N, C-alpha and C positions, 0 to 999 in steps of 0.2 A: 456454501453456495458459490463463493468465488472460485474455489478449487474446481467445482463442477463446471462452471462457465469457462475456466481456463482450459479444462480438458476438452470440452465440446468445441470451443473455438480453435483448439490446437495451437495455443500460444504458450510461450514459455514462462510467463510470470504475470503477476497482477498489474505491473506497470505496462507490460505489453498489451494486456487486455484493455486497460484504460485507454492506451493510445489508439487501439483498434476502434473502440467505441467512439472516441472523439473524432477520428478521421471519417468514419462512416456517417456519423451524425453531422459532421461539419459541412458536407456538400449540400444536403437539403437546407441547412441554415444559410449557406451562401446564396442559394436560389431565393429563399424568402427575403433575405436582405436586399437582393437585387430588385425584387418585385415591389418592395415597400415604397420607395427605395430608401436605403440608409447606408451612407458611406461608412460611418463608424462600425456598424454591425457587420457590414460586408468585410471590412478590413480585419475585424476581430475573428470572424469565422474563417476567413482565408488564412490568417496566420496560424490558427489552430490546425488546419488541414496540412499546411506546409510542415509544421513541426512534428505532428503525429506521423505523417507519411515518412519523413526523414528518419525518425526514430525507429519505425518498423523496418525500414530498409537496413539500417545499421544493425538491427538485431537479427536480420535474416528471417523475418517472420514468415511462417507458413501461410498466413492470410494474404500476404503480398503476392505469393506465388499463385494462390487460388484466384485472386482478383484478375490476374493476367489471363487466366484460363477462361474467364467469363467476359472477356472483352472490356475489362475495366482496369487495364494495365496502367503503368506509370505515365506514358505519353498521353493516354486518354484522359487521365485525371487532370493533368496540366491543361489540356485542351478545354476541358469542361470549365475549369476556373477562368480561363481566358474568355471563353464565350459568355460566361455569366458576367464578366466584367464589361463586355460590350453591351449586354442586356442592361446592366446598371446604368451605363452612360445614356442609353436610349430612354430609360425610365426617368432619368434626370433631365430630360428634354435637351440633351446635348447631341442629338443625332445630326444636327446641322453644324455642329461646332468642329473646328479643326482637330481637336483632340480625339473626336470620334473617328475621323478618317485616319488620323495618325495611328491610333491604337489598332484599327483594323489592318492597316498596311504593315504595321510592326509585327503583328502575330502571324500574318501570312508570310512575310519575309523570314521571320524567325523559324517557322517550320520549313521554309525553303532551305535554310542553312543546315537543318538537321539531316537532310538527305546526304549531302557530301560528308558531313561529320560522321554519320553512321557508316557510310561506305569506306571512308578512310580508316576508321577504327577496325572494321572487319578486315580490310585488306592488310593492315599492319599485323594484326593478330594471325591471320592465315599465313602470311609470308614468314613470320617469325616462328611458326609452328613447324619444327623439324620433323622428318619422318620417324626419327627415333629421339628419345631423350635418355640421357645417361647420368650415372654417378660413378666417380672413381675411374673414369675412362679419360685418358689424356687426349682430347681432341683439339685443345687450344694450340698445340704445336703442329697440328696437321691441317687445320682449316680455320679460316677467318670467320668468326661469328661476332658481329658488331654488338655494341652495348644496346640494351633495351631503351626505348624512349623513357623519359622521366616518368616515374611511377604515377605522378598526379595526372598525366595526360590520359592514360588508359584505364586506370582504376576507377570503377563506377562512372565511366565516361558519359553514359546516357543520362544518368541522374544529374551529373554536374552541368551538362549542356542545358538540360531542361530548366534547372534552377537559375540560369542566367536571365530568365524572364522576370525575376524578382525586381530588378531595377525598373523595368517598364511598368510592372503592376503597381509598385509603390508610387512611382512618378505620376501615373495616370490617376490613382486614387487621390493623391495630393492635389493634382490639377482639378479634379472633380469637386473637391471640397473648397478650393480657393477661387473657383471660377476663373482660373488662369491656365492657359495651355502650356506655359513655359516649363513647369516642373515635369509635365508629362513628356514633352519632347526631349528633355534632358535624360529622363529614364529610358525612353525609347532608344535614344542614341547610344547610351551605355550598353543596353541589351544587345542591339545589333552589332555594335563595335566589338564587344567581348566575344560574341558568337563568331564573328568573322575572324578574329584573332585566334580563337580556338581551332578553327578549321585550318588556318594558315600554319599554326604551330605543328599540326600533324603531317603536313605535306612532305617535309624533308625525309620522313621515315618510310616513304614508299618508293624511293629511288636511290640510285647510286650506291655508295659504300655502306649505307645504313641498312641494306637488305642482306639477309643471310644467304649463303649459297643455296642452289636448288637441291631438290631431294636426291637426285642421282649422285651428285658430288658428295653430299653428306654420307649417303649409304656406302659409297666407295671408300671413304676415309674410315668409316667404322669397320669395314672389312679389312682395311690395311692394319688397323689396330688389332683386330682379332687374329690376323696372321702373325703379328709380332708377339702378342700375349700368349697365344696357343692355349685357350682354356681347355681343361680336361673333364671337369665335372660341372654340370649345369643344374641349377635349381630353377624350375619353370613354374610360373604361377599366373593364373588368370582369375579374376573375381571382382566383386563389388567393393566399395570403400569399406563397408562393414566387415568384410572378410579379411582385411589386411593382417589381422592377428595370426592368420593361418600361415602366412609367409614369414612374419616377424619372428615366430617361434623357432625358425630354422636358421636365422642369421648367424647366431653364435656358433652353431654347428658348422656352417659353411666356412666361417673364419678359421676353424680348427682342422680343416681338411688337409691331408698331406698332398693332395693333388691341387692343380690350379683351378680355383672356383670361379664361376660366373653365375649371376642371377639374371634371368630373362623374365620380364613382366610384360603383360599385354595391355594393361589399362593405365593411362596417365594418372588417374585418381589414386591408384595403388602406389605409384612412385611417389606422389606427393605426401602420402601417409606412411611411407616406409620408414622404419626406425633407422637411426644412423648405423652404418656398417662400413667396414674397410673393404668389403668384397666389391669388385666391379659389378655394376648394374646396368643393363640395357633394357629400356622399355620400347617395345616394338608393337604399336597398335595394329599395323597392317599385316594381315596374314600373308600376302604375297611378298612383302618386304622380309618377313621372317623366313619364309621358305627359300628365298634367294640369298640369305645371309650365309657367309662362309663360317660354318661350324664344323669344318672337316677334322679339327683336332679333338673335338669332344668325343669322349668314349662312354660317359655315363650321364644320363639325364634323370633328374629326380623330380617327382610330381607330388605336390602337397594337397591337391584337390582333384576330384574327378569332374572336369568341366569340358564342354564341347570344344573349346579352342585348343585343347591338348592335342587334337589331331594334327595341327599344323607342325608340331615337332615329332609326334609319334611316327609320322610318315618317313622319317629319316632312318635308313637302315644301318648306317655306319656307327650308330651309338646304341647302347643298351638302355632300355627305359624301365624305371623303377617307380612304383607307387609307394611313397613313404607316409602319406596322409598328414593330418594335422591333429591327431589325437588317437588314443587307443581305448576303445570302450566296447560295450556290448550292444551299442546302437546298430540298427540295420545298415547305416552308412559305412560302418567298419567292414562290411562284407558285401560291398556293392559289386554286382556282376560285371560292371565295366572294368573291374580290376584285372580281369583276364586278358585285357588288351596289352598289358605290360609284360616285359620279359621276366621281371621278378616283382614280388610284393614283399616289403620289409615290415616286420612286426617287432614289437618290443620283446615279447617272450613267447613261450610255448602256447599261451592262451590264444594269441592271434592266429597261430597256425591251426589250432583246434577249431576256432570259429569258422574258418573257411572250409574245413573238412565237414563240419556239421551243416553249414549253409549249403554246401554242394552247388556253388555257383560257377564252377568251371575253372577255378584257380587250382592248379596242380600243386601237390605238396612239395615236389622238388623245386618249385619256383618260389617258395617262401623261405625267407632268410630272417633269422632272429638277430636283431642288432641292438636291443635295449632302447632306452630313451635318453639320448644325450642331454636333452633339455632339463632333465630332472636333477642334474648335478647340484644345483643350488639348494635343493630341498634337504633340510637337516634332519638327522635321526632324533627320535624323541627319547629323552631321559627322565620323563616324568615332569610334573609341574614344578618349576623352580621355587625354591624357598622364598617366602615373602611376596609371592605373586598369586593373584587370584586365577583360578582355572579359566581358560578362555575357550569358547566354543564358536567355531566359524560356521555360519549358515550360508552355503554357496549353491543355491538352486540353479538348475539349468533353465533354458527358456522353453517356450511352448512348442517350438518346432514349426516347420513349414506346413505340416498337416493339421496343426492346432489340436492335436489329441490331448485331452486333459491329463492322460497318464504320462505325458512326457516330462512334466514338471510338478513338483510338490507345491509350488507357490500358490496355485489357485485353490486347491482342495485341502491342503494341510499347512500352508505357510503361516497363517495366523496362529494355529494351534501349536506349531513348533516353537514359534517365537514367544508366545505367551508362557509356555511351560518353562522355557529357558530363562525368561525374565523373572519367573517366580521360584526358581530353583533354590533349595535350601540344603546345604550352604550355597550362597550366591555364586554365580559365575558371570563372567563378562561375555557379551554377545557381539560378534562381528558379523555384519551382513554384507555380502558381496554378490550381487545378482549378476547374471549373464548380461553382457551388453546388448543382446538382441531382445531382451525381455519386453513384451508389450508391442513388438513390431507386427505381430500377426493377429493376436487377440487382445482387444481392449480390456477384457476381463483380467488378463494376466498383468497388464499395466496397472489396473485398479488394485489388484492384490499386492503388487509391489508397493504402491503408495500407502496402503494400509499397514503393511509390515514396517515400512520406513517410519510412519507416524508412531507406531507402537514403540519402536526402538528409541526414537528421538525423545518421546515423552518419558520413557523409563530412564534415559540418560539424564534428563533434566531433574527428575525426581531423585535420582541417586546423588547428583551433584549437590542437592539441597539437604541431603540426609547427613546428620553429624557423624554417623557411623563410618562414613567414607571420607577420609581425609586425604588431601593431595599435598605433595611437597611443592608448594607454590614456587619456591626458588628454582628447583630443578626443572619444573615445567617451563618457567619463564626463560631459563637458560637454553633449554632445548628449542623453544620457539625462536629465540634470537639466533641460535645456530642454524635453524631451518631457514630463516629469512636470509642469513648470510649466504648459505649454500644456493638458495634459489636465485639470489641476485647474481652470484657468480655464474650459475648455469645460464641465466638469461643473457649475460654478456657473451659466454662461450658459444651458445647456440645461435645467438643473433649475429655473431661475427665469424662463425665457423663454417661457412659453406652451406648455410641453410637456404631458405628460399631467396633467390636472386631477383633482379628486376622482372624476369619472366623465365619461362622454361628453357629458352635458348641460352640465356646467360647461365642458368644453373647447370646446364649440360656442359657449357664451355669451362666453367670454373668449379664444377662440383667434384673436385678431387679432394678426398678427406685429408685433413691435417692429422696425422697419426698421434702426435703429442697432445693435440687438443681433444681428440677422440678418447684417448686414454684418461685424460683428466676428467672429462665428462663422465666416463664410466666409473671412475673412483668417486666423484662427487655424488653420483646417483646412489652409490652404496652408502655414503655418509648421510645423504638425504633420507634414505629409508630408516637408518638407525635413529636419526634425529626425529623423524616423524613419529615413531612409536613412543619416543620419550616426551613428545610435546603435549601429551594429555595423560591423565592419571591411568594407572594400570587397571583400574576397575571400570573405566568409562566405556559404555556401550558405543558402538560406532557403526555407521552406515558408510560403506566404502564403494564408490563408483568411480569410473574413469580408469585411465591406464595405470596410474600410480596411487598407492602402492600396488605392486603386481600381485597376482594370485599366489605365487609361490612365497612371497614375503608374508602374506596372510597365513599361509600354511605354517611358516616358521615361528610365528608368534602365537599360534593356536595350539591347544592340547587335544582337541577333538574336532570333528567336522560332521555336519549334517548336509547331505546333498542328494542328488538324483542320479539316475543312470546316465553317465556321460564320462568323457575322458578325465574330468576333474577327480572322480573317484579313483580311477586307476593311478593318476598322478599322486594323489594324497597317500595312497598305500605305500609309496616310496618312503614316507616319513616313519612308518611303523606305528603311528598313533591310532587310537580308537576312532571309529567312524560309524555313522548311521546312514542308511539309505531308505528313502520313503517308497513304499509300494503303493504309489498313487493310483494305479489301475486296479488295485484290490485283487491281485493274483493269489495271495496267500503266501506264507513264508516259504514253504518247500518249493512251490512252483516258481516263485520269484527267484530263488537261489538257483533253481535248475536252469532258468532261462538267462540268468545274468551272472557270469563268472565273478565279476568284481565285487559282488555282495556276499560271497561265501564266508567272509570273515567280518561281516558287518552286523550291527544291530539293525534289525528290520523294523521300520516304523509303519504303522497304519496311518491313515489320514487324521486320526484323532491324536496321534503322537503319544499315546499312553506309555509306550515302551522307552521313552527318553531316559527314564531313571536308570536303566541298564547301562546306557552309554556314560552317564555321569558317574555311576559307581565305578566303572572301569578307569575313568580319569582320576578319581580320588584315591583309588587303591589299585595301582598297576599290578601289584603282586597277586591280587585275587581276580585279575581279568581272565575270564574263561576263553577269550578269543585271541589272546596274545600269540600263542603258537600258530594258530590258524593264519594270522596276518603275516607271520614270517614266511610260511610256506606259500601263501598266495602272492606275496611280493615277488618271490623268485619265479613263480609260474607266470605272472602277468608281465613282469619287467625284465626277466632274465637274471643271470648271475651278476654279483657285484664285481667279480674279477673274470676276465679283464674288464676294464672300465667300458662304459657304453661308447664313448667316443673312439676308443681303440677298436671295438667291435665294428663300429660304423665305418671307420677308415679301412679296415680289413675287407669289409663287404664291398666298398667302392673299388679297392684295388683288384679284388678277385673278378668283379664284373668287368672292369676295364680290360683285364687280360682276355676275358671271353670275347669282348667286342673286337679287340685287336686280332685275335685268332680268326674270328669270322671275316674281318676285312682282308687279312693276308690270304685266307683261303679263296675269297672272291677274286682277288688280284691274280692268284696263281691259276685259277680256272679260266679267267679272262685271257691271261697270257698264253695258256695252252691252247685255247680255242683259236686265238689269233694265229698261233704257229701252224695249227692244222689247216687253217684257211689259206695261208701263204703256200704251204706244201701242196 
């Protein structure tokens, strides 16, 4: 029942649900206490609402956001408490007492202070919001960007200002209970004094040298940097916070380019969530600013997603434009008709080329280039289940998709069946469950299915831990956990002191040049963290894995087989050469399912009842008798291209070839312009 209430209220935990109930029930309790009247009851109910409200804000509760949408936002809740306090005084026959007039004047004056406070906070933030935000771009030597105001002044500023009424509220309540106005006026003085000091503390940051340069000057200095750096290849990306993984997957590839790379982002929220990188990054939210930016040295622009804002760069004729996507699968998104807007479309292997030919969406075959998948380099080849380790099966379903079609994911129709059969497998296997991060964002049913699968796995893990047949090397696990804690502590120090989030975006732009030595140490430690993570629990323990770490490819490497759906996850997993199964959730039938989806041609095809899972497990236990082993080798090359030359070498060659085409086009245009000018003069 509690879990249902949590889901309905859209809160994150039982504690958050309890806080929400206490806060919502607290206000009627305050009103009742004021009407009775009872100072102790009023004080108790008021304290509950203060504490619950503060807790929900700290948790970023969805309920808080909803309350603001129905005119019950933070400032209104404080105002209601203050009005009810005035009511309490009236009900206590203190309407003609000085404390009544003092309280009324205090709250009016206090709200009067909130206007300049809010205006100053907004002005400071607006003036410190530069037209661009950068990482790994040396602007500090070109332009003066002052330090941000102290963190405490602007962080949760409205909440802090409103909570200054606590002194007045406490003082007035004490005065009401003691029949003396002195404590009340002391509290009133503290509230008004602190509020005035807060406003005064903000004022220096809206004038003089504490103001960053104007937009035109900042943009001019960014152009100066671009002319000095002369970027040649740009990775362009626009999207929501949830789509940041689509650009993160290309960061390592950009770092390995032979040409000078640059990353252009369009949303600040993407920059804030971007993984660490040594590549220069410029975030340009304004379309006009981007179109006026000096990108004359760029010859190749790479696009990881088909979005409307791509047009702001696609309009530039001096560079060649390439759609590289963010995954290679048989989904319709992989053959989007918008792709014909680009000069070239790069696919992993021959399969991508054939998809466009079959889809007939206007992308010409001569405009398709096969470059492999550089991101797949970390995926290890399979040599069978290691001796002494239980076979591990990864269940990595995709999400329900924007259209909510039940056939998009196995989770709703087959998830429980798949997991139950894996958990009951004999000989036993270990189950890893890593759902897509978007799961449940469109359909509540998908979120509910995820919760059921999670509960099944966690219950099975607990039962296995209590089973004497499964013994853990307690010393080794403890040592791994200690190592994990050491690595995490060091990473916290490095990330916290290494150019992470500064006082604000302007400071991060000024100081956001990566320390290469620190960056390399972080990369090494993340590898060590991954190794320690898998050793920090028994090799037979079932596991639900959410969040960014461990990464999907790390899960691939510790698994011996995978169950998934039609998505780029399947194509990527094929790089490992391991057995895999794909669920025909739409019920197309084996032959039709294979005909429509190239990536499943070497897979065990599962119905929604998952009765075919035994075939997958047999292939894991006896690789020599696996009937699909040769098919996977052929499919791997068809989907992902040849192993030699390496994918990054293929990618760099494609970039170089296209840059030559762009340069040839530009030289031709200049020659024609010069000839035309000569004819005009003649």
